[in-house]
N, CA, C and O of each residue as an XYZ file, in Angstrom:
304
protein
N     -15.645     -2.334     -5.754
C     -14.388     -1.655     -5.166
C     -13.783     -0.984     -5.626
O     -13.946     -0.400     -6.698
N     -13.163     -0.946     -5.077
C     -12.338      0.851     -6.738
C     -11.407      0.554     -7.041
O     -10.692     -0.237     -6.426
N     -10.950      1.501     -8.836
C     -10.265      0.273     -9.712
C      -8.168      1.006     -8.810
O      -8.163      1.788     -7.859
N      -7.487      0.735     -9.137
C      -6.014      1.049     -9.234
C      -5.970      2.456     -8.926
O      -5.419      3.099     -8.032
N      -7.273      3.002    -10.681
C      -6.586      4.064    -10.612
C      -7.408      5.105    -10.507
O      -7.292      6.098    -11.225
N      -8.626      4.925     -9.289
C      -9.733      5.181     -7.999
C      -8.280      5.456     -7.267
O      -8.088      6.600     -6.857
N      -7.437      4.647     -7.117
C      -7.105      5.101     -5.534
C      -5.712      5.457     -5.763
O      -5.017      5.282     -4.763
N      -5.134      5.880     -6.725
C      -3.645      6.379     -7.137
C      -4.700      7.538     -6.615
O      -4.668      7.698     -5.395
N      -5.646      8.384     -7.351
C      -6.337      9.210     -7.529
C      -6.461      9.844     -6.323
O      -6.283     11.055     -6.193
N      -6.829      8.910     -5.207
C      -7.466      9.433     -3.902
C      -5.706      9.518     -2.992
O      -5.334     10.173     -2.018
N      -5.191      8.799     -3.642
C      -4.788      8.356     -2.448
C      -3.040     10.393     -3.525
O      -2.098     10.686     -2.790
N      -3.086     10.737     -4.148
C      -2.570     11.630     -5.300
C      -3.748     13.348     -4.111
O      -3.547     14.529     -3.831
N      -4.752     12.389     -3.891
C      -5.272     14.123     -3.559
C      -5.445     13.858     -2.002
O      -6.399     14.318     -1.375
N      -4.163     12.859     -1.265
C      -4.365     13.438      0.830
C      -5.029     12.107      1.042
O      -4.755     11.532      2.095
N      -5.983     11.443      0.079
C      -6.655     10.381      0.802
C      -5.423      9.310      2.300
O      -4.358      8.796      1.958
N      -5.874      9.246      3.569
C      -5.363      7.892      3.716
C      -5.673      6.572      3.311
O      -6.101      6.632      2.158
N      -5.654      5.370      3.740
C      -6.119      4.544      3.444
C      -6.162      2.849      4.169
O      -5.301      2.850      5.049
N      -6.503      2.155      4.135
C      -5.508      1.147      4.590
C      -6.501     -0.412      3.210
O      -7.687     -0.634      2.967
N      -4.958     -1.182      2.621
C      -5.815     -2.116      1.843
C      -5.786     -3.451      2.129
O      -4.788     -3.616      2.830
N      -6.320     -4.444      1.969
C      -6.023     -5.269      1.783
C      -4.622     -5.832      0.611
O      -4.937     -5.783     -0.578
N      -3.385     -6.259      0.877
C      -2.091     -6.698      0.014
C      -2.174     -7.760     -1.093
O      -1.870     -7.745     -2.285
N      -2.821     -8.912     -0.072
C      -3.479     -9.790     -0.968
C      -4.257     -9.411     -2.497
O      -4.107    -10.069     -3.527
N      -4.982     -8.370     -2.369
C      -6.089     -8.232     -3.523
C      -5.623     -7.671     -4.712
O      -6.054     -7.408     -5.834
N      -4.259     -7.553     -3.867
C      -3.774     -5.963     -5.299
C      -2.244     -6.466     -5.648
O      -1.456     -6.396     -4.706
N      -1.880     -6.827     -6.552
C      -0.460     -7.264     -7.276
C       0.862     -6.114     -6.990
O       0.563     -4.941     -6.766
N       1.876     -6.412     -7.008
C       2.737     -5.659     -6.262
C       3.148     -4.069     -6.835
O       3.434     -2.997     -6.300
N       2.988     -4.628     -8.377
C       3.009     -3.275     -8.795
C       1.602     -2.715     -8.397
O       1.616     -1.766     -7.613
N       0.600     -3.095     -8.756
C      -0.005     -2.140     -8.277
C      -0.455     -1.421     -7.103
O      -1.436     -0.701     -6.921
N       0.630     -1.838     -6.243
C       0.838     -1.772     -4.222
C       1.778     -0.743     -4.906
O       1.925     -0.011     -3.926
N       2.301     -0.331     -5.591
C       3.922      0.098     -5.330
C       3.589      1.321     -5.924
O       4.226      2.351     -5.701
N       2.028      1.219     -7.129
C       1.831      2.933     -8.294
C       0.963      3.602     -7.215
O       1.029      4.795     -6.917
N       0.061      2.605     -6.612
C      -0.919      3.217     -4.912
C       0.192      4.069     -3.996
O       0.141      5.244     -3.632
N       0.811      3.455     -3.850
C       1.564      4.291     -2.855
C       3.003      5.118     -3.799
O       4.064      4.494     -3.790
N       2.980      5.764     -4.162
C       4.305      6.211     -4.941
C       2.942      7.312     -5.279
O       3.305      8.488     -5.290
N       1.519      7.105     -5.538
C       0.976      8.634     -5.617
C       0.482      9.409     -3.804
O      -0.078     10.460     -3.492
N       0.945      8.448     -3.133
C       0.808      8.777     -1.867
C       2.052      9.806     -1.649
O       1.738     10.454     -0.651
N       3.143     10.195     -2.054
C       3.942     10.574     -2.235
C       3.452     12.559     -2.515
O       3.800     13.627     -2.012
N       2.746     12.228     -3.309
C       2.390     14.724     -3.934
C       1.168     14.101     -2.942
O       1.349     15.290     -2.683
N       0.449     13.673     -2.382
C      -1.081     13.478     -1.705
C      -0.155     13.600     -0.485
O       0.960     13.226     -0.850
N      -0.137     13.985      0.890
C       1.149     13.555      1.839
C      -0.328     12.269      2.898
O      -0.657     12.363      4.081
N      -0.880     11.165      1.747
C      -1.959     10.950      2.462
C      -0.964      9.767      3.022
O       0.091      9.641      2.401
N      -1.202      8.862      4.168
C      -0.685      6.677      3.937
C      -1.564      6.472      3.784
O      -2.627      7.084      3.885
N      -1.026      4.702      3.251
C      -0.550      3.446      3.124
C      -0.722      2.745      4.277
O       0.184      2.662      5.106
N      -1.811      2.218      4.426
C      -2.049      1.291      5.989
C      -1.910     -0.154      4.638
O      -2.483     -0.099      3.550
N      -0.910     -1.468      5.159
C      -1.386     -2.621      3.704
C      -1.540     -3.677      5.232
O      -0.599     -3.524      6.011
N      -2.249     -4.339      5.520
C      -2.829     -5.556      6.154
C      -2.506     -6.950      4.784
O      -1.850     -6.972      3.742
N      -2.991     -7.510      5.197
C      -2.935     -9.877      4.805
C      -1.325     -9.586      3.866
O      -1.575     -9.450      2.668
N      -0.323     -9.513      4.077
C       0.517     -9.589      3.782
C       1.696    -10.923      3.724
O       2.924    -10.970      3.670
N       0.691    -11.848      3.762
C       1.244    -13.423      3.401
C       1.240    -13.712      1.870
O       1.533    -14.799      1.371
N       0.798    -12.376      1.063
C       1.259    -13.752     -0.256
C       2.462    -12.815     -0.922
O       2.961    -12.995     -2.032
N       2.984    -11.218      0.534
C       4.052    -10.948     -0.213
C       5.662    -11.433      0.416
O       6.162    -11.548      1.535
N       6.089    -11.620     -0.929
C       7.286    -11.651     -0.146
C       8.860    -10.024      0.618
O       8.698     -8.839      0.327
N       9.701    -10.357      1.214
C      10.159     -9.040      1.596
C      10.223     -8.512      1.018
O       9.577     -7.471      0.892
N      11.168     -9.001      0.234
C      11.676     -8.189     -1.432
C      10.159     -7.635     -2.331
O      10.529     -6.758     -3.111
N       9.100     -7.792     -2.422
C       7.653     -6.690     -2.663
C       7.214     -5.873     -1.150
O       6.124     -5.383     -0.853
N       7.747     -5.899     -0.811
C       7.412     -5.380      0.576
C       8.021     -3.843      0.481
O       7.394     -2.808      0.254
N       9.579     -4.031      0.750
C      10.529     -3.296      0.228
C      10.304     -2.269     -1.464
O      10.738     -1.138     -1.683
N       9.765     -2.868     -2.096
C      10.439     -2.298     -3.195
C       8.914     -1.017     -2.806
O       9.018      0.197     -2.628
N       7.829     -1.735     -2.786
C       6.041     -1.463     -2.416
C       7.303     -0.133     -0.935
O       7.752      0.969     -1.252
N       7.449     -0.644      0.129
C       7.699      0.781      1.473
C       8.661      2.225      0.257
O       8.340      3.412      0.192
N       9.754      1.570     -0.476
C      10.842      2.804     -1.320
C       9.251      3.457     -2.253
O       8.775      4.591     -2.197
N       8.881      2.555     -2.846
C       7.885      3.576     -3.763
C       6.577      5.036     -2.403
O       6.498      6.263     -2.461
N       6.074      4.323     -1.724
C       5.785      4.944     -0.838
C       6.864      6.410     -0.290
O       6.379      7.490      0.050
N       7.746      6.232     -0.307
C       8.784      7.025      0.189
C       8.976      7.654      1.993
O       9.470      8.669      2.483
N       8.423      6.662      2.444
C       8.103      6.902      4.635
C       6.033      7.060      4.563
O       5.305      7.112      5.554
N       5.582      7.100      3.099
C       4.059      6.345      4.059
C       3.491      6.048      3.430
O       2.790      6.620      2.595
N       3.809      4.170      3.907
C       3.966      2.578      3.824
C       3.403      2.163      4.887
O       4.492      2.134      5.461
N       2.329      1.634      6.089
C       2.743      1.074      6.826
C       2.337     -0.121      6.673
O       1.361     -0.515      6.035
N       3.383     -0.928      7.492
C       2.954     -3.064      7.188
C       2.093     -3.310      8.768
O       2.172     -2.982      9.952
N       1.359     -4.016      7.950
C       0.700     -4.516      9.774
C       0.812     -6.292      9.606
O       0.182     -7.203      9.069
N       1.981     -6.108     10.399
C       2.633     -7.116     10.198
C       2.713     -8.384     11.873
O       3.470     -9.210     12.382
N       1.084     -7.608     12.151
C       1.096     -8.354     13.150
C       0.994     -9.852     13.912
O      -0.112    -10.299     13.606
N       1.778    -10.919     14.878
C       0.867    -12.098     14.166
C       0.390    -12.996     15.466
O       0.734    -12.944     16.647
N      -0.322    -13.643     14.928
C      -2.112    -13.751     15.282
C      -1.371    -15.185     16.296
O      -0.355    -15.832     16.043
N      -2.248    -15.309     17.368
C      -1.608    -15.817     18.523
C      -2.417    -17.761     19.200
O      -3.183    -18.385     19.934
N      -2.115    -17.759     18.892
C      -3.486    -19.614     19.519
C      -4.193    -19.197     20.828
O      -4.971    -19.972     21.384
């Protein structure tokens, strides 16, 4: 697994990525999202069960429109 520093560097270089949000703190995700601003890549987050709406809003605001959340509901 890459470190948050590695992921920030990749995002700042223009790399887009898909991450499991439950594996990172909101602070880490905000930092990664902010790094997309200089590089132009997108951040796609899945596994949002452990994040509050306030967390997601903070992450989205840090990403400047470059964050996508997978809020797909699985039906039985």
